[in-house]
LODOVEX-465172 format. One record per residue: residue number from 1; residue in three letters; x, y, z of N, C-alpha, C in turn. Coordinates in nm, 3 decimals. Layout:
BEGIN
ATOM  tifi  pavo      n.X      n.Y      n.Z     ca.X     ca.Y     ca.Z      c.X      c.Y      c.Z
ATOM   NUM   Ala        X        Y        Z        X        Y        Z        X        Y        Z
...
***
This chain:
BEGIN
ATOM  tifi  pavo      n.X      n.Y      n.Z     ca.X     ca.Y     ca.Z      c.X      c.Y      c.Z
ATOM     1   Unk  -13.333  -10.362   -2.997  -13.297  -10.313   -2.853  -13.455  -10.275   -2.855
ATOM     2   Unk  -13.480  -10.291   -2.757  -13.601  -10.162   -2.728  -13.543  -10.027   -2.666
ATOM     3   Unk  -13.669   -9.914   -2.730  -13.535   -9.806   -2.667  -13.518   -9.754   -2.541
ATOM     4   Unk  -13.632   -9.784   -2.492  -13.631   -9.772   -2.320  -13.505   -9.865   -2.248
ATOM     5   Unk  -13.519   -9.986   -2.331  -13.404  -10.057   -2.264  -13.221   -9.980   -2.276
ATOM     6   Unk  -13.250   -9.906   -2.401  -13.081   -9.878   -2.456  -13.069   -9.728   -2.378
ATOM     7   Unk  -13.200   -9.667   -2.349  -13.151   -9.576   -2.271  -13.104   -9.582   -2.138
ATOM     8   Unk  -13.214   -9.665   -2.050  -13.151   -9.712   -1.935  -13.009   -9.815   -1.936
ATOM     9   Unk  -12.928   -9.878   -2.022  -12.792   -9.916   -2.052  -12.698   -9.802   -2.065
ATOM    10   Unk  -12.758   -9.740   -2.118  -12.680   -9.602   -2.208  -12.630   -9.553   -2.010
ATOM    11   Unk  -12.741   -9.524   -1.908  -12.759   -9.415   -1.830  -12.657   -9.460   -1.728
ATOM    12   Unk  -12.670   -9.627   -1.739  -12.623   -9.702   -1.641  -12.429   -9.732   -1.665
ATOM    13   Unk  -12.428   -9.722   -1.826  -12.295   -9.660   -1.836  -12.250   -9.509   -1.842
ATOM    14   Unk  -12.267   -9.424   -1.825  -12.214   -9.312   -1.820  -12.234   -9.317   -1.669
ATOM    15   Unk  -12.359   -9.340   -1.566  -12.324   -9.367   -1.392  -12.170   -9.420   -1.365
ATOM    16   Unk  -12.152   -9.531   -1.434  -12.044   -9.582   -1.407  -11.915   -9.573   -1.412
ATOM    17   Unk  -11.929   -9.485   -1.550  -11.789   -9.394   -1.591  -11.784   -9.249   -1.514
ATOM    18   Unk  -11.942   -9.204   -1.456  -11.902   -9.069   -1.333  -11.845   -9.128   -1.206
ATOM    19   Unk  -11.857   -9.225   -1.170  -11.808   -9.290   -1.017  -11.663   -9.217   -1.006
ATOM    20   Unk  -11.683   -9.227   -0.857  -11.520   -9.233   -0.833  -11.460   -9.343   -0.802
ATOM    21   Unk  -11.300   -9.303   -0.842  -11.252   -9.441   -0.857  -11.182   -9.388   -0.720
ATOM    22   Unk  -11.150   -9.575   -0.652  -11.105   -9.533   -0.549  -10.978   -9.639   -0.525
ATOM    23   Unk  -10.864   -9.557   -0.465  -10.751   -9.554   -0.459  -10.678   -9.629   -0.339
ATOM    24   Unk  -10.757   -9.628   -0.267  -10.742   -9.661   -0.137  -10.658   -9.785   -0.115
ATOM    25   Unk  -10.709   -9.879   -0.179  -10.599  -10.038   -0.202  -10.468  -10.024   -0.269
ATOM    26   Unk  -10.428   -9.853   -0.298  -10.271   -9.892   -0.358  -10.192   -9.789   -0.246
ATOM    27   Unk  -10.282   -9.735   -0.148  -10.196   -9.658   -0.037  -10.189   -9.759    0.114
ATOM    28   Unk  -10.105   -9.738    0.172  -10.065   -9.811    0.324  -10.004   -9.692    0.404
ATOM    29   Unk  -10.112   -9.721    0.478  -10.018   -9.612    0.656   -9.943   -9.681    0.680
ATOM    30   Unk   -9.827   -9.579    0.713   -9.716   -9.604    0.758   -9.660   -9.575    0.876
ATOM    31   Unk   -9.605   -9.610    0.964   -9.539   -9.642    1.067   -9.462   -9.474    1.078
ATOM    32   Unk   -9.485   -9.353    1.130   -9.406   -9.247    1.117   -9.251   -9.227    1.219
ATOM    33   Unk   -9.255   -9.343    1.323   -9.118   -9.360    1.295   -9.029   -9.448    1.244
ATOM    34   Unk   -9.135   -9.501    1.144   -9.016   -9.596    1.034   -8.954   -9.519    0.939
ATOM    35   Unk   -8.989   -9.337    0.921   -8.915   -9.254    0.830   -8.779   -9.209    0.889
ATOM    36   Unk   -8.676   -9.225    0.807   -8.622   -9.134    0.832   -8.637   -8.969    0.905
ATOM    37   Unk   -8.584   -8.943    0.946   -8.563   -8.803    1.043   -8.529   -8.680    0.920
ATOM    38   Unk   -8.552   -8.640    0.884   -8.480   -8.513    0.813   -8.394   -8.488    0.821
ATOM    39   Unk   -8.275   -8.438    0.720   -8.156   -8.350    0.793   -8.150   -8.223    0.856
ATOM    40   Unk   -8.104   -8.205    0.953   -8.031   -8.058    0.990   -7.919   -8.046    1.046
ATOM    41   Unk   -7.881   -7.955    1.072   -7.723   -7.944    1.133   -7.793   -8.026    1.256
ATOM    42   Unk   -7.835   -7.967    1.327   -7.891   -8.049    1.458   -7.935   -8.199    1.482
ATOM    43   Unk   -7.933   -8.222    1.396   -8.017   -8.391    1.447   -7.852   -8.453    1.340
ATOM    44   Unk   -7.751   -8.409    1.271   -7.639   -8.484    1.261   -7.543   -8.428    1.362
ATOM    45   Unk   -7.531   -8.305    1.412   -7.492   -8.275    1.508   -7.507   -8.413    1.633
ATOM    46   Unk   -7.558   -8.435    1.645   -7.660   -8.540    1.775   -7.581   -8.660    1.709
ATOM    47   Unk   -7.662   -8.696    1.627   -7.577   -8.822    1.610   -7.446   -8.821    1.559
ATOM    48   Unk   -7.353   -8.679    1.527   -7.178   -8.767    1.559   -7.201   -8.770    1.681
ATOM    49   Unk   -7.243   -8.654    1.743   -7.161   -8.698    1.937   -7.192   -8.863    1.954
ATOM    50   Unk   -7.307   -8.876    1.907   -7.395   -9.026    1.962   -7.250   -9.147    1.918
ATOM    51   Unk   -7.205   -9.100    1.801   -7.140   -9.223    1.762   -6.939   -9.153    1.881
ATOM    52   Unk   -7.001   -9.049    1.886   -6.813   -9.029    1.954   -6.835   -9.072    2.101
ATOM    53   Unk   -6.947   -9.044    2.118   -6.921   -9.095    2.335   -6.984   -9.287    2.268
ATOM    54   Unk   -7.048   -9.325    2.164   -7.068   -9.495    2.252   -6.943   -9.542    2.160
ATOM    55   Unk   -6.882   -9.500    2.071   -6.766   -9.579    2.040   -6.660   -9.540    2.091
ATOM    56   Unk   -6.654   -9.464    2.209   -6.584   -9.418    2.284   -6.423   -9.353    2.194
ATOM    57   Unk   -6.425   -9.271    2.133   -6.329   -9.178    2.011   -6.282   -9.091    2.112
ATOM    58   Unk   -6.185   -9.035    2.044   -6.117   -8.911    2.084   -6.209   -8.735    2.043
ATOM    59   Unk   -6.221   -8.642    2.117   -6.299   -8.567    2.041   -6.220   -8.463    1.917
ATOM    60   Unk   -6.106   -8.508    1.880   -6.056   -8.512    1.768   -6.037   -8.586    1.667
ATOM    61   Unk   -6.141   -8.676    1.692   -6.166   -8.761    1.567   -6.246   -8.657    1.465
ATOM    62   Unk   -6.312   -8.575    1.509   -6.427   -8.487    1.452   -6.328   -8.422    1.308
ATOM    63   Unk   -6.222   -8.405    1.356   -6.071   -8.288    1.324   -6.004   -8.408    1.228
ATOM    64   Unk   -6.016   -8.520    1.253   -5.868   -8.588    1.158   -5.969   -8.570    1.016
ATOM    65   Unk   -5.892   -8.582    0.941   -5.844   -8.594    0.774   -5.954   -8.695    0.749
ATOM    66   Unk   -5.917   -8.794    0.784   -6.025   -8.908    0.708   -6.142   -8.871    0.697
ATOM    67   Unk   -6.201   -8.842    0.860   -6.300   -8.822    0.896   -6.377   -8.708    0.838
ATOM    68   Unk   -6.327   -8.625    0.800   -6.370   -8.538    0.738   -6.398   -8.564    0.563
ATOM    69   Unk   -6.317   -8.629    0.500   -6.323   -8.662    0.339   -6.439   -8.740    0.371
ATOM    70   Unk   -6.466   -8.824    0.435   -6.614   -8.948    0.457   -6.696   -8.890    0.477
ATOM    71   Unk   -6.677   -8.729    0.567   -6.828   -8.661    0.579   -6.865   -8.594    0.438
ATOM    72   Unk   -6.759   -8.485    0.403   -6.759   -8.415    0.301   -6.834   -8.581    0.108
ATOM    73   Unk   -6.793   -8.688    0.128   -6.834   -8.744    0.048   -6.998   -8.790    0.045
ATOM    74   Unk   -7.013   -8.802    0.132   -7.106   -8.868    0.231   -7.243   -8.734    0.198
ATOM    75   Unk   -7.155   -8.627    0.216   -7.247   -8.505    0.163   -7.286   -8.471    0.039
ATOM    76   Unk   -7.242   -8.567   -0.035   -7.310   -8.502   -0.175   -7.345   -8.640   -0.267
ATOM    77   Unk   -7.435   -8.725   -0.137   -7.503   -8.842   -0.183   -7.613   -8.782   -0.219
ATOM    78   Unk   -7.648   -8.862   -0.336   -7.828   -8.770   -0.410   -7.956   -8.882   -0.362
ATOM    79   Unk   -7.938   -9.033   -0.310   -8.012   -9.115   -0.270   -7.998   -9.077   -0.145
ATOM    80   Unk   -7.915   -9.207   -0.082   -7.879   -9.230    0.070   -7.737   -9.252    0.043
ATOM    81   Unk   -7.684   -9.316    0.211   -7.562   -9.334    0.207   -7.617   -9.498    0.309
ATOM    82   Unk   -7.540   -9.622    0.237   -7.536   -9.686    0.267   -7.427   -9.789    0.415
ATOM    83   Unk   -7.427   -9.815    0.503   -7.299   -9.839    0.554   -7.309   -9.965    0.590
ATOM    84   Unk   -7.215  -10.066    0.573   -7.193  -10.207    0.533   -7.117  -10.234    0.673
ATOM    85   Unk   -7.192  -10.310    0.737   -7.104  -10.361    0.831   -6.964  -10.451    0.826
ATOM    86   Unk   -6.880  -10.445    0.883   -6.746  -10.568    0.823   -6.804  -10.707    0.821
ATOM    87   Unk   -6.917  -10.784    0.882   -6.945  -10.892    0.798   -7.013  -10.882    0.632
ATOM    88   Unk   -7.101  -10.753    0.582   -7.091  -10.758    0.498   -6.980  -10.741    0.406
ATOM    89   Unk   -6.891  -10.627    0.431   -6.782  -10.604    0.407   -6.707  -10.711    0.309
ATOM    90   Unk   -6.703  -10.792    0.410   -6.645  -10.935    0.380   -6.717  -11.013    0.233
ATOM    91   Unk   -6.871  -10.987    0.259   -6.920  -11.132    0.173   -6.949  -11.035    0.029
ATOM    92   Unk   -6.896  -10.897    0.031   -6.883  -10.870   -0.117   -6.770  -10.888   -0.191
***
């Protein structure tokens, strides 16, 4: 190899190594509305009230031992809580 050619190839290789790599292809934009809302007592209270109203539950349902037990169990979940529909429960 000619010395000048070797220097050129070495410089090209070094330039290639020093280029900033792109990670754009690995990331995708998400719709903020698709993300679950972070937990807060206010958000939980609002969701519980909506459930109470939409399912026509008595206010005492919040004080029922079975409801409190269910909430206590769900509060210890470390990843998420998945609630199955009646149809999904029958399929399992």
